[in-house]
C-alpha positions as CSV (number, residue, x, y, z in Angstrom):
1,M,143.2,97.1,114.0
2,L,141.0,98.2,116.9
3,A,144.0,98.1,119.3
4,T,145.4,101.1,117.6
5,R,142.5,103.2,118.9
6,A,142.8,102.1,122.5
7,P,144.3,105.2,123.8
8,Q,141.6,107.3,122.3
9,M,138.9,105.0,123.7
10,L,140.5,105.1,127.1
11,G,140.5,108.9,126.8
12,I,136.9,109.0,126.0
13,L,136.0,106.7,128.8
14,R,138.0,109.0,131.1
15,I,136.3,112.1,129.9
16,I,132.7,110.7,130.0
17,T,133.2,109.1,133.5
18,A,134.6,112.3,134.8
19,L,131.7,114.3,133.4
20,Q,129.3,112.0,135.1
21,F,131.2,112.1,138.4
22,L,131.4,115.9,138.3
23,E,127.6,115.9,138.2
24,H,127.5,114.4,141.5
25,G,129.9,116.9,143.0
26,S,128.2,119.9,141.5
27,Q,124.8,118.6,142.7
28,K,126.2,118.5,146.3
29,L,128.1,121.7,146.3
30,L,126.5,124.0,143.6
31,G,122.9,122.7,143.7
32,F,123.0,121.8,140.0
33,P,121.2,119.7,138.9
34,P,118.9,120.4,141.9
35,P,119.4,117.6,144.5
36,P,116.2,115.8,145.7
37,T,117.1,116.3,149.4
38,G,118.7,119.7,149.4
39,M,122.3,120.7,149.6
40,P,124.4,119.3,152.4
41,P,126.4,121.5,154.7
42,L,130.1,121.9,153.3
43,L,131.7,120.3,156.5
44,S,129.5,117.2,156.5
45,V,130.3,113.9,155.1
46,P,128.4,114.4,152.0
47,G,129.7,118.0,151.7
48,I,133.2,116.7,151.9
49,A,132.4,113.9,149.5
50,G,131.1,116.6,147.0
51,C,134.4,118.5,147.3
52,I,136.2,115.3,146.4
53,E,133.9,114.5,143.5
54,L,133.9,118.0,142.1
55,I,137.8,118.5,142.3
56,G,138.6,114.9,141.5
57,G,136.1,114.8,138.6
58,F,137.7,117.8,137.1
59,L,141.2,116.5,137.6
60,M,140.0,113.4,135.8
61,L,138.5,115.4,133.0
62,I,141.7,117.1,132.3
63,G,143.8,114.0,132.8
64,F,146.1,115.5,135.6
65,Q,147.7,113.2,138.0
66,T,145.1,110.6,136.8
67,R,146.4,107.6,138.5
68,I,146.7,109.1,141.9
69,V,143.3,110.8,141.6
70,A,141.8,107.8,140.3
71,F,143.1,105.8,143.3
72,L,141.6,108.3,145.6
73,L,138.2,108.5,143.8
74,S,138.0,104.7,143.7
75,G,138.4,104.6,147.5
76,E,135.8,107.1,148.0
77,M,133.3,105.2,146.0
78,A,134.2,101.9,148.0
79,V,133.6,103.9,151.1
80,A,130.3,105.4,149.7
81,Y,129.0,101.9,148.8
82,W,129.7,100.3,152.2
83,T,128.7,103.1,154.4
84,V,125.7,104.7,152.5
85,H,124.3,102.0,150.0
86,E,125.1,98.6,151.5
87,P,123.3,99.1,154.8
88,R,120.1,99.8,152.8
89,S,120.0,96.3,151.2
90,F,122.5,93.5,150.2
91,F,121.5,94.0,146.4
92,P,123.0,97.0,144.5
93,A,119.9,97.0,142.3
94,L,117.8,97.7,145.4
95,N,120.2,99.9,147.5
96,G,121.0,102.5,144.8
97,G,124.7,101.6,144.8
98,D,125.0,100.5,141.2
99,A,126.8,103.7,140.2
100,A,129.1,103.6,143.2
101,I,130.3,100.2,142.3
102,L,130.8,101.0,138.6
103,F,132.7,104.3,139.5
104,C,134.9,102.4,141.9
105,F,136.0,99.8,139.5
106,V,136.3,102.2,136.4
107,F,138.5,104.4,138.6
108,L,140.5,101.4,139.7
109,Y,141.0,100.5,136.2
110,F,142.5,104.1,135.4
111,V,145.0,103.4,138.3
112,F,146.5,100.7,136.2
113,A,145.6,101.8,132.6
114,G,146.6,105.4,132.9
115,P,144.7,108.4,131.3
116,G,144.7,107.5,127.6
117,A,144.7,110.1,124.9
118,W,143.9,113.8,125.4
119,S,145.2,114.3,128.9
120,L,147.7,116.6,130.6
121,D,149.7,113.6,131.9
122,R,150.4,112.4,128.4
123,R,151.2,116.0,127.3
124,R,153.7,116.3,130.2
125,A,155.2,113.1,129.4
126,A,155.8,113.9,125.8
127,A,157.4,117.4,126.6
128,A,159.8,115.5,129.0
């Protein structure tokens, strides 16, 4: 019985994950919520990461090209973990990389599972 609701739960996971991810991009690019260290320059590594997070988060939110976008975002989070967090400490609980690891693997899951319910990808597939 629960399996019949899997597409809806996958859609909810996609939407909630995208909203959380969007927040990281909006913090870096728009200053909301206010970042603790200030906004990075647009053409810096954190600024480019903010662009990827804001645009990719929005595309995930609406479920457009979900598998491709999720692959790119998973890669971005893997790079973020190994370049920013891991050098601080081996342990994710100490280096602040918990969210990067979770985002990486949730996005990787979407590469294989697809967008779930309420996505532009599903709407386009149904119209074809």
